[in-house]
Each structure stands twice: as structure tokens, then as C-alpha cells.
C-alpha positions in Angstrom: -26.4 1.9 4.2 -23.1 2.5 2.4 -23.3 4.7 -0.8 -20.4 5.0 -3.2 -19.9 8.2 -5.2 -18.0 9.1 -8.3 -15.5 11.8 -7.1 -15.1 13.2 -10.7 -18.8 13.8 -11.4 -20.2 13.8 -7.9 -22.9 11.3 -8.9 -23.9 8.5 -6.6 -23.0 5.1 -7.9 -24.6 2.4 -5.8 -26.0 1.9 -2.3 -25.1 -1.2 -0.3 -26.9 -2.5 2.8 -24.5 -3.0 5.6 -24.1 -6.5 7.0 -25.7 -6.8 10.4 -23.8 -8.2 13.3 -25.6 -11.5 12.7 -24.6 -11.6 9.1 -21.0 -10.8 9.9 -21.0 -13.6 12.5 -22.4 -16.0 9.9 -19.8 -15.0 7.4 -17.0 -15.6 9.9 -18.4 -19.0 10.8 -18.5 -20.0 7.1 -14.9 -18.8 6.8 -13.8 -20.8 9.8 -15.4 -24.0 8.3 -13.7 -23.3 5.0 -10.3 -22.9 6.7 -10.6 -26.4 8.3 -10.8 -27.9 4.8 -8.6 -25.4 2.9 -5.7 -26.0 5.2 -5.7 -29.7 4.0 -5.3 -28.9 0.3 -2.2 -29.5 -1.6 0.1 -26.6 -2.6 -0.2 -27.4 -6.2 -4.0 -27.1 -6.0 -3.8 -23.8 -4.2 -1.3 -22.5 -6.8 -3.5 -23.5 -9.7 -6.5 -21.6 -8.3 -4.2 -18.5 -7.8 -3.1 -18.9 -11.4 -6.8 -18.9 -12.4 -7.1 -15.5 -10.6 -4.2 -14.2 -12.7 -5.8 -15.5 -15.9 -9.2 -13.8 -15.1 -7.5 -10.5 -14.2 -5.6 -10.5 -17.6 -8.7 -11.6 -19.4 -10.7 -8.4 -18.6 -8.5 -5.7 -17.0 -10.8 -3.0 -18.1 -13.6 -4.2 -15.9 -11.6 -3.7 -12.8 -9.9 -0.5 -14.0 -13.2 1.1 -14.8 -14.5 0.3 -11.3 -11.5 2.0 -9.7 -11.8 5.0 -11.9 -15.5 5.4 -11.0 -15.2 4.8 -7.3 -11.9 6.6 -6.4 -10.9 8.5 -9.5 -7.8 6.5 -10.5 -6.8 7.3 -14.1 -7.8 4.2 -16.1 -4.4 3.7 -17.7 -2.9 3.4 -14.2 -5.8 1.2 -13.1 -5.0 -1.3 -15.9 -1.4 -1.3 -14.6 -2.6 -2.1 -11.1 -4.6 -5.0 -12.5 -1.5 -6.4 -14.2 0.5 -6.0 -11.1 -2.0 -8.1 -9.2 -1.7 -10.8 -11.8 2.1 -10.7 -11.5 1.7 -11.2 -7.7 -0.4 -14.3 -8.4 2.3 -15.6 -10.7 5.0 -15.0 -8.1 3.3 -16.7 -5.2 1.9 -19.6 -7.2 5.5 -20.4 -8.2 7.3 -19.5 -5.0 5.1 -20.4 -2.1 5.9 -24.0 -1.9 9.6 -23.2 -1.5 8.9 -20.5 1.0 6.8 -22.9 3.2 8.8 -26.1 3.0 10.2 -27.4 6.3 13.6 -25.9 7.3 16.1 -28.1 9.2 18.4 -26.8 12.0 21.6 -28.3 13.3 21.2 -29.1 17.0 22.2 -31.8 19.5 18.9 -33.6 18.8 18.6 -36.4 16.3 16.4 -34.2 14.1 15.1 -30.7 14.5 13.2 -28.6 12.0 10.6 -25.9 11.6 7.3 -26.3 9.8 5.2 -23.4 8.6 1.5 -24.0 9.2 -1.6 -21.8 8.7 -3.2 -20.1 11.6 -6.8 -19.6 10.4 -9.0 -16.7 9.5 -7.1 -13.4 8.8 -8.9 -10.1 8.7 -7.8 -7.4 6.4 -8.8 -3.7 6.8 -7.9 -2.1 3.6 -7.8 1.5 2.1 -9.3 3.0 -1.1 -6.1 4.3 -2.9 -5.1 0.9 -4.4 -8.4 -1.0 -4.2 -7.1 -4.2 -5.8 -3.4 -4.2 -5.1 -3.6 -3.6 -1.3 -6.0 -6.5 -1.0 -4.2 -8.9 -3.3 -0.9 -8.6 -1.5 -2.7 -9.8 1.6 -5.0 -12.5 0.3 -2.8 -14.2 -2.2 0.0 -15.2 0.2 -2.5 -15.9 2.9 -4.4 -18.4 0.8 -1.2 -20.0 -0.4 -0.1 -20.5 3.2 -3.4 -22.3 3.9 -5.2 -19.5 5.6 -8.5 -17.9 4.6 -9.2 -14.2 4.4 -11.9 -11.8 5.4 -12.0 -8.3 3.9 -13.3 -5.0 5.4 -12.6 -2.7 2.6 -12.9 1.1 2.5 -16.6 2.0 2.2 -15.9 4.2 -0.9 -14.7 1.3 -3.0 -17.3 -1.3 -2.0 -17.9 -2.1 -5.7 -14.2 -3.1 -6.0 -14.5 -5.2 -2.9 -17.5 -7.1 -4.4 -15.6 -7.6 -7.7 -12.7 -9.2 -5.8 -15.0 -11.6 -3.9 -16.6 -12.6 -7.3 -13.1 -12.9 -8.8 -12.0 -15.5 -6.3 -15.2 -17.4 -6.5 -15.0 -17.5 -10.3 -11.4 -18.8 -10.0 -12.7 -21.8 -8.2 -12.0 -21.0 -4.5 -14.5 -22.6 -2.1 -17.0 -20.5 -0.3 -15.5 -18.8 2.7 -11.9 -18.7 1.5 -12.3 -15.1 0.6 -15.1 -13.1 2.1 -16.1 -9.5 1.7 -17.8 -7.8 4.6 -20.1 -4.9 3.8 -19.2 -3.0 7.0 -18.2 0.4 8.3 -15.1 1.1 10.4 -17.3 1.0 13.5 -17.6 -2.7 13.1 -13.9 -3.5 13.0 -13.3 -3.7 16.8 -15.9 -6.3 17.3 -14.7 -8.3 14.3 -11.2 -8.4 15.6 -12.5 -9.6 19.0 -14.4 -12.5 17.5 -12.5 -15.6 18.4 -12.7 -16.9 14.9 -10.4 -14.2 13.7 -6.8 -15.1 14.4 -4.9 -12.1 13.1 -5.4 -8.8 11.4 -3.6 -6.7 8.8 -4.3 -3.1 8.1 -3.2 -0.6 5.5 -4.3 2.9 6.4 -3.7 5.9 8.6 -1.9 6.2 12.0 -5.2 6.6 13.9 -6.7 3.6 12.3 -3.5 1.6 12.8 -3.4 2.6 16.5 -7.0 1.5 17.0 -6.6 -1.8 15.3 -3.3 -2.6 17.0 -4.8 -1.7 20.4 -7.7 -4.1 19.9 -5.5 -6.9 18.5 -3.0 -6.5 21.3 -5.7 -6.7 23.9 -6.9 -9.9 22.3 -3.4 -11.3 22.0 -3.7 -11.5 18.2 -1.0 -10.9 15.6 -1.2 -7.7 13.6 0.6 -6.2 10.7 0.3 -2.4 10.0 1.2 -0.6 6.9 0.5 3.0 7.6 1.4 6.4 6.1 4.6 7.7 4.8 6.4 11.0 4.0 9.1 9.6 1.8 12.0 11.9 0.8 13.5 12.2 -2.7 17.1 13.2 -2.1 18.9 14.6 -5.1 22.7 15.2 -5.0 24.6 17.6 -7.2 26.1 14.8 -9.4 22.8 13.4 -10.5 21.6 12.5 -13.9 19.1 15.3 -14.0 16.8 14.1 -16.8 16.5 10.5 -15.5 15.9 11.7 -11.9 13.3 14.3 -12.9 11.2 11.6 -14.6 11.5 9.3 -11.6 10.7 12.0 -9.1 7.7 13.1 -11.2 6.3 9.6 -11.2 7.1 9.1 -7.5 5.0 12.2 -6.5 2.2 12.4 -9.0 1.3 8.8 -9.9 -2.2 7.8 -8.6 -2.8 11.6 -8.2 -0.3 11.6 -5.4 -2.4 9.3 -3.2 0.1 6.8 -2.1 1.8 6.0 1.2 5.1 5.5 -0.6 4.9 8.6 -2.8 7.9 10.8 -2.8 6.4 13.8 -0.9 9.5 15.7 0.2 12.0 16.7 -2.5 15.4 17.5 -1.0 17.7 19.2 -3.5 21.4 19.9 -3.1 21.9 23.6 -3.7 24.2 23.3 -6.7 21.7 21.4 -8.8 18.5 22.9 -7.3 17.7 25.6 -10.0 18.2 23.3 -13.0 16.4 20.3 -11.4 13.4 22.4 -10.3 13.1 24.1 -13.7 13.0 20.8 -15.5 10.7 19.2 -13.0 8.2 22.1 -13.2 8.2 21.9 -17.0 7.4 18.2 -16.9 4.7 18.7 -14.2 3.0 21.4 -16.3 2.6 18.8 -19.1 0.8 16.2 -17.0 -2.7 15.9 -18.4 -5.6 16.3 -15.9 -9.1 15.2 -16.7 -11.7 12.4 -16.7 -10.2 9.3 -15.0 -12.0 7.2 -17.7 -9.9 8.9 -20.4 -6.9 6.8 -21.4 -4.8 10.0 -21.7 -5.4 11.3 -18.2 -2.5 11.2 -15.8 -3.9 13.3 -13.0 -7.4 12.3 -12.0 -9.3 13.6 -9.0 -8.7 12.8 -5.4 -10.9 10.1 -3.9 -13.1 12.5 -2.0 -13.5 16.3 -1.8 -12.8 16.4 1.9 -9.3 14.9 1.2 -8.6 17.6 -1.3 -9.7 20.3 1.2 -7.4 18.8 3.8 -4.5 19.0 1.5 -5.4 22.6 0.6 -5.4 23.5 4.3 -2.0 22.0 4.8 -0.7 24.0 1.8 -2.2 27.3 3.1 -0.8 26.8 6.6 2.7 26.2 5.1 2.4 29.3 2.8 1.6 31.4 5.9 4.7 30.0 7.6 6.9 31.2 4.7 6.7 28.5 1.9 6.4 29.8 -1.7 3.9 28.6 -4.2 6.1 27.7 -7.1 3.6 25.9 -9.3 -0.1 25.0 -9.2 -2.0 25.3 -6.0 -5.6 25.4 -7.2 -8.4 23.1 -6.1 -11.9 22.6 -7.6 -14.1 20.1 -5.7 -12.1 16.9 -5.5 -9.6 18.0 -8.1 -6.3 19.3 -6.9 -3.9 20.3 -9.6 -0.2 19.3 -9.5 1.5 21.6 -7.1 5.0 22.5 -6.0 5.9 24.5 -2.9 9.5 25.8 -2.4 11.4 27.2 0.6 9.8 24.6 2.8 11.2 24.2 6.2 10.9 21.3 8.6 8.3 23.0 10.9 5.7 23.3 8.1 2.8 20.9 7.7 3.8 19.9 4.2 7.2 18.7 5.5 6.3 17.1 8.8 2.9 15.6 8.0 1.8 13.2 5.3 0.5 15.1 2.2 -1.8 12.6 0.6 -2.3 14.2 -2.9 -0.4 15.8 -5.7 1.6 18.3 -3.7 5.4 18.3 -3.6 7.4 20.2 -1.1 11.0 21.3 -1.9 13.7 21.9 0.6 17.4 22.7 -0.2 20.4 21.3 1.6 24.2 21.9 1.5 25.9 18.8 2.7 25.3 15.1 2.9 25.0 15.3 6.7 22.3 17.9 6.3 20.4 15.7 3.8 20.5 12.7 6.2 19.3 14.9 9.0 16.3 16.2 6.9 15.3 12.7 5.9 15.3 11.5 9.4 13.4 14.5 10.7 10.2 12.7 9.8 8.4 10.4 12.3 7.5 8.2 9.3 9.8 5.4 8.1 8.5 3.8 5.0 11.2 4.6 2.5 13.7 7.0 1.0 15.0 7.5 -2.6 18.6 8.7 -3.2 19.8 10.1 -6.5 23.4 10.4 -7.6 25.7 8.9 -10.3 28.0 7.7 -7.4 26.0 4.7 -6.3 28.9 3.4 -4.1 28.6 6.6 -2.1 24.8 6.2 -1.8 25.1 2.6 -0.6 27.4 3.7 2.2 24.6 6.0 3.4 21.9 3.3 3.6 22.6 2.5 7.3 22.0 6.2 8.2 18.3 5.8 7.5 15.8 3.8 9.7 13.3 3.5 6.9 12.0 0.1 5.8 13.4 0.7 2.3 16.1 2.7 0.6 15.9 2.9 -3.2 18.9 4.3 -5.1 18.2 6.1 -8.4 14.6 4.7 -8.3 11.3 5.6 -6.6 10.2 3.5 -3.7 7.7 0.9 -4.9 6.2 -2.4 -3.8 7.5 -5.5 -5.6 6.4 -9.1 -5.1 10.0 -10.3 -4.7 10.9 -7.8 -2.0 9.6 -7.3 1.6 7.5 -4.2 2.0 6.9 -2.3 5.3 8.0 0.5 7.5 9.3 1.7 10.8 8.2 4.4 13.2 4.6 5.6 12.7 4.7 3.9 9.3 3.9 0.7 11.0 5.4 -2.8 11.5 5.6 -6.2 9.9 6.3 -6.9 6.3 4.2 -7.8 3.2 5.3 -9.6 0.0 8.3 -11.9 -0.7 9.0 -14.8 1.7 8.8 -12.4 4.6 5.2 -11.5 3.9 4.0 -15.1 3.6 5.6 -15.9 7.0 3.8 -13.1 8.9 0.6 -15.2 9.3 1.8 -18.7 9.9 2.6 -20.8 12.9 6.4 -21.3 12.9 6.3 -24.7 14.5 9.5 -26.2 16.0 9.7 -30.0 15.7 12.3 -32.0 17.6 12.9 -35.7 17.2 15.2 -37.7 19.5 16.2 -41.4 19.7 16.8 -43.3 22.9 
């Protein structure tokens, strides 16, 4: 049995009976049958159904936002924003997929040579709880537009959101089996990947989960895409627009109660601007409203589970014992962890070298550009980095010094339908979104025609 719990109240929400092996096998067979028909559909038809999804999302965003607030503590105002972003994604792919998937000609010695992009079949997604809708939608929407079908193994704590998504696609007109939710625990994932019906797998989650999924997929010679954790740096140079950068850094760290792989977790400040920047940032952080996730005015909700808050607290205390200073916040009550800032953080401390998944910001000072680059690259993660300075030409020259999947200048790292999203190092591999994302799970088929 899988039981969901409200992390704000501690009350149980609902209990779900896990799918047996036989039920999972039956669902996979239904998906396989659905694929054989779905792949034959016209792009215009696929796009219309995706547009129906967008319409339904916009028709009642509160329904989805409330479920996220109840199951993982997302502030409801941010939940509604997530719903709209999902609708935007539908708009994007329903308009662009045809162009992304049209045959591409190549100049060769043959009479004719080109590439076709064709679907591969049933794609499994193993998804996390922190963005219960968005993480799933950025997998399933391009997959369906490419002619694939999707099977979801969502995080157990957001099973209600998973059920809502399956119902959403059914209501939008998708045939049975095009989008299937599995009520399953993590223990079932290995066998699901091994099922010959499943042709590929995508995972968003932790390094251990990614390693396990990649190992199984590799052994089965199946394509995998991994979007894992991050420890993004926010690098602030002395010539920065302080007010604008403070607001951006505040959002980068504390949005979604800090529970984001692309959150700005390490604030690197050039010494000349450090005191002013930190003073203004602290003032703004102190004004963030904590409270009931169902309250429209709440900005900081609770963490998704109490054990996650305890884990963050332990990383904080270890770092304090190693010499970090508690500049602001630091208190935990159950699953609630107040906005926190640690200063005098060095690269050996857990809050610097590990992923802090929650509303804790570490602060490290630097003197030179070279030192800043070194500090950014000290992390084994490689999801993204944000650079702040009025001299954007200077910052653009620095881009090649970072191995991360994204460099955002005077902006927080974010996922955007038009741009590829993914990381390097232990942040994973492969790309989601844009034309790169839709090409991850297709057969890139070479066709050659010659005349005698």
C-alpha cells in the first residue's frame, strides 16, 4: 500500500493499493498496443490533443495546484504557476513538433539521402515529487508528439498528482495506453525497465537513483536520459546591479521552498560587494512569508517530508562545526525549515560540496575572476551556473570555463520549453525540452536512395 501524507499538517491523505506485477504487465501490454496505433496518427491530430491538455490545465489550475500543496507542500501560488508552465509547454510542442520531426536532407554522393525521425515505442519515466506536474509534462508531451507512448512511475508521495495527470490526458482525448500511471514503489523499477515492451527510460531524481536506473538500462541496451541533482552557483561580481541581482538570487534559492535541482545553492560574492549584497539579501529573505501552502500569500511552505528537513539540518550543523557561521535563520520544526543563510562557507563543508535540497543558502567570498571560476568548478555537479555583472561581454567570455549544461547571465537558471535542459558530471546526461529533447527518444533513421 502507498499512503500519501500532507507534510504541513501531518495528516494522511489517501491510501493506494500498489499494482501487482501482473497488473503492471497488463498496463505495459496495453501501452504497447496503443503505441502501434498511435504512431500512425497524423501530427495535426496529436497536436490538437495536446492543445486540449493545455485548455484543461488553464480551465481549472486550482485543482492541480491544491493537490500539489496537499501532497508536497508547494505554495499554491507557485503551484498555479507550475500549471501554467505546463500549458505553455503544450502550446510550444503542439506548434513546433512537426518542424522538429520533419525529414532532414543531407548532401552526399547518393541520388538522395535524408534522415527520418521515427518513434521507438513505450518510454518509462521515473519522476520526483518536487515539481509533480512539470517534470512529467516535459517528458510526456514531446514523447507523445513524436509518436511514442509514456508510462509513469511517479514518486509515491505525490500519487494523487500522478492520478490527476492520467485523468487529464484521458479527458483530453488520448486513447487508453498513451499515458499510463503505475501505482508502484521504487522497488518495481528494475523489473519494469527489463520488460521488453519498455524501449527507453528517463529519470529525474538523485544520483543513487540515476545510477541504479542507468545500470539496469545499460545492461538491457536501452536508451536512458538522466536529470539528476545540482549545486548551482550564483556568482556576483563587484560591478553588479545589486537590487536586481538580489531579487533574482532570492528567487533562485527560495522558490519552491528551495527544493529544486536548479536552485542557486552556492552564493559566491566578490569581496568588494559582499557586505552590501548580503545585507540587502538578508533583509529580503526576512520578509518571505512562511505558512500554510494553501494560503495564496505563502512563499515558503514546508519541505515535502520531515526526513528531508532533518537531512538538511544535519548538513547545516556539520558545516557549522567546521567553521561556517549562521547568518540568518537555521530553525526547523517538523517538515518546516525556515529560510537560512550560512556565511564563511568553505569548499570542504557539506553545504558547499553536497546538494542542499531546501531553503538554505551558503555564502563564500572570492577575490578574483579566476578564483570564482575555480569555486564554481569545484562541484561534481554540472547543471548550471548564474553570473551577475553589468559587463555582460566579460561574462560571455567566461562561459567556456564552465562545464555545466547551462550558463545564465544576470538571470537564474530555469527550464524553458524553447531551450535544451540537462547537465554534466553527476547531474546526469541527455537533454529535455526544445528540439533536442524531442530527439532523445526517436529512431534517427538514415535513408539512402540511388539510381542505376
